[in-house]
C-alpha positions as CSV (number, residue, x, y, z in Angstrom):
1,X,363.1,129.9,194.9
2,X,363.5,132.2,197.3
3,X,366.6,132.0,200.4
4,X,366.8,132.6,203.8
5,X,369.8,134.9,204.1
6,X,371.1,132.7,206.9
7,X,369.6,129.2,207.0
8,X,368.3,127.7,210.3
9,X,369.2,124.8,212.2
10,X,367.8,122.1,211.6
11,X,367.2,120.2,214.8
12,X,368.5,116.1,215.1
13,X,366.0,113.2,215.5
14,X,367.2,110.7,217.7
15,X,369.5,108.9,214.9
16,X,371.0,112.3,213.8
17,X,369.1,112.6,210.8
18,X,368.2,116.3,210.0
19,X,364.7,117.4,208.6
20,X,366.0,119.0,205.4
21,X,363.1,117.3,202.3
22,X,359.0,117.9,202.7
23,X,356.9,115.6,200.6
24,X,353.3,117.0,201.1
25,X,350.4,115.7,199.8
26,X,347.5,118.1,198.3
27,X,344.7,115.3,197.8
28,X,344.2,112.0,199.0
29,X,342.1,111.1,195.2
30,X,343.9,109.4,192.4
31,X,342.4,109.0,189.2
32,X,344.3,105.5,188.8
33,X,344.0,102.7,190.4
34,X,347.5,101.1,190.8
35,X,347.3,97.8,192.3
36,X,350.8,98.3,194.4
37,X,349.3,101.9,195.3
38,X,345.5,102.1,195.6
39,X,344.0,99.1,194.1
40,X,340.0,99.5,192.9
41,X,339.2,96.7,195.2
42,X,339.9,98.3,198.2
43,X,339.5,101.9,197.1
44,X,336.0,102.8,195.6
45,X,336.4,105.7,192.9
46,X,334.8,108.7,194.8
47,X,337.4,108.1,197.3
48,X,339.5,111.8,198.8
49,X,337.4,114.2,197.1
50,X,335.9,115.5,200.1
51,X,337.6,119.2,200.7
52,X,336.5,119.9,204.0
53,X,339.3,117.9,204.9
54,X,341.4,118.5,203.6
55,X,344.0,121.5,203.7
56,X,343.4,124.5,202.8
57,X,345.7,127.1,200.6
58,X,346.7,129.7,203.8
59,X,347.3,126.7,205.3
60,X,349.7,124.5,203.6
61,X,351.5,128.0,203.2
62,X,351.4,128.7,206.7
63,X,352.7,124.5,207.3
64,X,355.6,125.1,204.7
65,X,356.5,128.1,206.0
66,X,356.6,126.6,209.4
67,X,358.6,123.5,208.0
68,X,361.3,125.6,206.4
69,X,361.9,127.2,209.4
70,X,363.2,124.5,210.5
71,X,365.8,123.3,207.5
72,X,363.2,122.1,205.4
73,X,364.5,123.4,201.9
74,X,363.5,120.7,199.4
75,X,359.7,120.5,199.0
76,X,357.7,117.7,196.5
77,X,354.2,118.3,196.4
78,X,352.0,115.0,196.3
79,X,349.2,112.8,196.4
80,X,346.9,110.8,195.5
81,X,347.6,112.6,192.1
82,X,348.3,116.7,192.9
83,X,347.1,117.2,189.2
84,X,343.9,116.7,190.6
85,X,343.6,119.2,192.8
86,X,341.8,122.6,191.9
87,X,344.7,125.7,191.6
88,X,347.2,123.6,192.2
89,X,348.9,126.1,190.0
90,X,348.5,128.8,192.2
91,X,349.6,127.2,195.1
92,X,353.0,126.2,193.0
93,X,353.0,130.1,192.9
94,X,352.4,130.5,196.7
95,X,355.2,128.2,198.3
96,X,357.9,128.7,195.7
97,X,358.4,132.4,197.2
98,X,358.6,130.8,201.7
99,X,361.8,132.0,202.3
100,X,364.3,129.0,202.4
101,X,363.6,126.2,199.6
102,X,365.8,125.8,196.6
103,X,363.9,122.8,195.5
104,X,360.7,122.5,194.6
105,X,359.5,119.3,192.5
106,X,356.1,117.5,192.3
107,X,355.7,113.8,191.3
108,X,352.7,113.1,189.2
109,X,351.4,110.6,187.0
110,X,351.0,112.6,184.0
111,X,348.4,111.8,182.1
112,X,346.7,115.8,182.8
113,X,349.7,117.2,182.9
114,X,349.7,118.1,179.5
115,X,347.3,120.6,179.9
116,X,348.7,122.1,182.8
117,X,352.7,121.5,182.9
118,X,352.8,124.7,181.6
119,X,351.0,126.4,183.5
120,X,352.9,124.9,186.1
121,X,356.5,125.8,185.1
122,X,355.9,129.7,184.8
123,X,354.2,129.0,188.5
124,X,357.8,128.7,189.8
125,X,357.4,124.6,189.9
126,X,360.9,123.7,188.7
127,X,360.9,120.1,188.3
128,X,359.2,116.7,187.6
129,X,359.2,113.5,188.9
130,X,356.9,111.1,186.6
131,X,355.4,107.5,187.9
132,X,356.0,105.1,184.4
133,X,355.3,101.1,185.3
134,X,355.5,100.4,181.3
135,X,355.5,101.2,178.3
136,X,353.3,98.6,175.9
137,X,349.6,100.7,176.5
138,X,347.5,97.1,177.2
139,X,349.7,96.3,180.5
140,X,350.3,100.7,181.2
141,X,346.5,99.9,181.1
142,X,346.2,96.7,183.4
143,X,348.6,98.4,185.9
144,X,346.6,101.8,186.0
145,X,343.4,99.4,187.4
146,X,342.3,100.5,183.5
147,X,342.4,103.8,183.9
148,X,344.6,105.2,182.5
149,X,346.4,105.4,178.5
150,X,350.3,105.7,178.1
151,X,349.3,108.2,174.8
152,X,347.6,110.7,178.0
153,X,351.6,109.9,179.5
154,X,353.2,110.9,176.6
155,X,351.4,114.0,175.8
156,X,352.1,115.0,178.9
157,X,355.3,114.8,179.0
158,X,355.8,116.4,175.9
159,X,354.3,119.3,176.7
160,X,356.3,119.3,180.0
161,X,359.5,119.5,177.5
162,X,357.6,122.2,175.6
163,X,357.0,124.2,179.4
164,X,361.4,123.9,179.5
165,X,361.5,120.9,182.6
166,X,364.6,119.3,181.8
167,X,365.9,116.1,183.0
168,X,363.2,114.6,184.5
169,X,362.6,112.0,186.7
170,X,360.6,108.3,185.7
171,X,359.8,106.1,188.8
172,X,359.8,102.4,187.5
173,X,358.2,100.0,190.5
174,X,359.5,96.8,189.3
175,X,357.5,94.0,190.4
176,X,358.5,90.0,189.0
177,X,356.7,88.1,186.6
178,X,354.6,91.8,186.3
179,X,356.5,94.2,184.7
180,X,359.5,93.2,184.7
181,X,360.0,92.2,180.6
182,X,359.9,96.1,180.8
183,X,362.8,97.2,181.7
184,X,365.1,96.7,178.8
185,X,362.3,98.9,176.8
186,X,362.5,101.5,179.2
187,X,365.6,102.0,179.3
188,X,366.6,101.9,175.6
189,X,363.4,104.0,175.0
190,X,365.1,107.1,178.1
191,X,369.0,106.6,177.0
192,X,369.7,110.2,174.7
193,X,366.2,111.5,176.1
194,X,368.2,113.7,178.5
195,X,366.0,112.4,181.4
196,X,366.6,109.9,184.1
197,X,364.7,106.8,184.8
198,X,365.4,105.1,187.9
199,X,363.8,101.4,188.7
200,X,361.8,101.1,192.4
201,X,362.2,97.4,194.2
202,X,358.3,96.8,194.9
203,X,358.1,97.1,199.0
204,X,356.0,96.8,201.1
205,X,354.0,99.6,202.0
206,X,350.6,100.1,203.4
207,X,348.3,96.9,203.7
208,X,346.5,96.5,200.4
209,X,348.8,96.0,198.3
210,X,348.9,92.8,199.0
211,X,352.9,92.8,198.8
212,X,354.8,89.0,198.3
213,X,358.2,89.4,198.6
214,X,359.1,86.7,195.6
215,X,357.9,89.7,193.1
216,X,360.4,91.3,194.2
217,X,363.4,91.9,192.0
218,X,366.6,93.2,193.9
219,X,368.4,96.1,191.8
220,X,371.6,94.5,191.6
221,X,369.7,92.1,189.5
222,X,368.3,95.2,186.9
223,X,371.5,96.7,187.1
224,X,373.5,92.8,186.4
225,X,370.9,92.5,182.9
226,X,371.0,96.2,181.7
227,X,375.0,96.7,182.2
228,X,375.2,93.5,180.1
229,X,373.8,95.0,177.1
230,X,374.6,99.0,177.9
231,X,377.5,99.1,180.6
232,X,377.2,100.9,183.5
233,X,379.3,103.6,185.2
234,X,378.6,104.6,189.3
235,X,378.1,107.9,190.0
236,X,378.6,110.2,193.3
237,X,375.6,111.4,195.3
238,X,374.1,114.3,194.2
239,X,373.3,115.0,198.2
240,X,373.6,112.7,201.6
241,X,370.1,111.5,202.4
242,X,369.5,110.4,197.9
243,X,367.6,107.3,198.0
244,X,368.5,106.2,194.6
245,X,372.0,104.7,193.4
246,X,372.7,106.7,190.6
247,X,375.2,105.1,187.4
248,X,376.0,106.8,183.9
249,X,375.8,104.6,180.5
250,X,379.6,104.3,179.7
251,X,378.7,105.5,175.9
252,X,377.2,108.8,177.5
253,X,373.4,109.0,177.0
254,X,372.6,109.5,180.0
255,X,371.6,108.4,183.8
256,X,370.2,105.9,185.5
257,X,369.5,104.5,189.1
258,X,368.2,102.6,190.9
259,X,366.3,102.5,194.8
260,X,367.2,99.7,196.5
261,X,364.6,99.9,200.2
262,X,363.5,96.5,200.8
263,X,367.9,94.9,199.4
264,X,370.4,97.3,200.7
265,X,367.8,99.9,203.0
266,X,369.1,103.9,203.6
267,X,367.4,104.9,207.0
268,X,370.6,106.0,208.2
269,X,370.2,109.2,205.9
270,X,367.1,109.8,205.3
271,X,365.7,113.4,206.3
272,X,362.3,113.7,204.7
273,X,359.0,114.0,206.4
274,X,355.5,113.5,204.7
275,X,352.5,115.6,205.7
276,X,349.1,114.2,204.4
277,X,346.9,116.1,202.4
278,X,344.4,116.4,206.1
279,X,347.8,118.5,207.9
280,X,349.2,114.4,209.5
281,X,352.4,114.0,209.9
282,X,354.7,110.5,208.9
283,X,358.1,110.4,210.1
284,X,358.2,106.9,207.8
285,X,357.2,105.8,204.9
286,X,356.0,102.8,206.9
287,X,354.6,104.6,210.0
288,X,351.8,102.9,211.6
289,X,350.0,106.2,212.5
290,X,350.5,110.2,212.1
291,X,350.6,112.5,214.2
292,X,347.5,115.3,213.3
293,X,348.7,118.8,212.9
294,X,346.3,121.0,211.5
295,X,345.1,122.4,215.0
296,X,348.7,123.6,215.1
297,X,348.0,125.8,211.5
298,X,346.1,128.5,213.8
299,X,349.2,129.7,215.7
300,X,350.7,130.9,212.9
301,X,354.2,129.1,211.3
302,X,356.3,130.0,214.6
303,X,354.9,128.4,216.8
304,X,353.5,125.9,214.4
305,X,357.6,125.0,213.9
306,X,358.4,124.5,217.6
307,X,355.7,122.3,218.2
308,X,357.6,120.1,215.3
309,X,360.7,120.7,216.3
310,X,359.9,119.0,219.4
311,X,358.2,116.0,217.0
312,X,361.0,115.8,214.9
313,X,363.6,115.6,218.3
314,X,362.1,112.5,219.0
315,X,362.0,110.4,215.6
316,X,363.5,107.1,215.6
317,X,362.1,105.5,212.7
318,X,364.3,103.3,210.8
319,X,361.8,100.9,209.5
320,X,363.6,99.2,205.7
321,X,366.3,98.4,208.2
322,X,364.0,96.4,210.6
323,X,362.5,94.7,207.9
324,X,361.0,91.2,209.2
325,X,362.5,91.5,212.4
326,X,360.1,91.4,215.7
327,X,360.1,94.9,215.7
328,X,359.0,96.2,212.5
329,X,355.3,97.4,212.9
330,X,352.9,95.7,211.0
331,X,350.3,98.5,210.5
332,X,351.9,101.2,207.3
333,X,350.1,104.4,206.2
334,X,348.4,103.3,203.1
335,X,350.5,104.9,199.9
336,X,348.6,106.8,198.6
337,X,347.8,109.4,202.2
338,X,351.7,110.1,201.2
339,X,352.4,110.1,198.2
340,X,355.5,107.3,198.1
């Protein structure tokens, strides 16, 4: 990754948080219909394939360069399913050369990864996060809206390993009565693999997933279950704003994480911005609306960066800390628009 000779000073939002992390959606379409994100009865199969509505590669590069001018150095490509975006390795190659970007990652369901892993690695992609909510083939198929096969995902993982991706992160959204019985099986599967499994509390993202707090399995409960079978010890965070609480297996077989947005909010250290495929800025995963920025890109990265700094300085989002209060916004952006 390219580094700036003199790293820029990031503007601070109203709560004193810098802008260091960008989650950038490259496409709104997905080949899965997971119930907590893009349920099949609410989102048609052809959703998100309209190319005219999304940023071009030139626009994306200008946008990323503008963010980097403000100190953003961690860039994650998301969707939808980013591997549905044609020519993605070419985009990765361009973004890997942007001065200041020190960490370039992608989140994917990995169903299409087998055919793209080597090209992405060669283009400069550094890290992968794979969404994986079950290993049982029948349950996996059900959770993906009857569109996914676990064998395709496992093939994608194997291809990624061959391409040189190490310490892959696997995100599992746990729902009580849905897939919570898979927790120990998944922990056993990834112990000793060199990869990192992270359990995520089921969140009230979007408006179409039928969120029910009764289906939230608190991280402390999952920690207790795993610790009882394979003792754990806490690890320090890798960096300020890391969302997962890290733990190591005492027997030395790896690391596991817990993301607890519902029971232990971490808004105070949130340094992340999200941009949808059409170029709208969302300053919180639970934002009610976004700020369209596509028209700003025509003026170049410097002018874009200046306007972006003004937006960020007015940011005061802390939804997870306000959840359930009268001040918490009721409308949320859909997860499939901003990639979680």
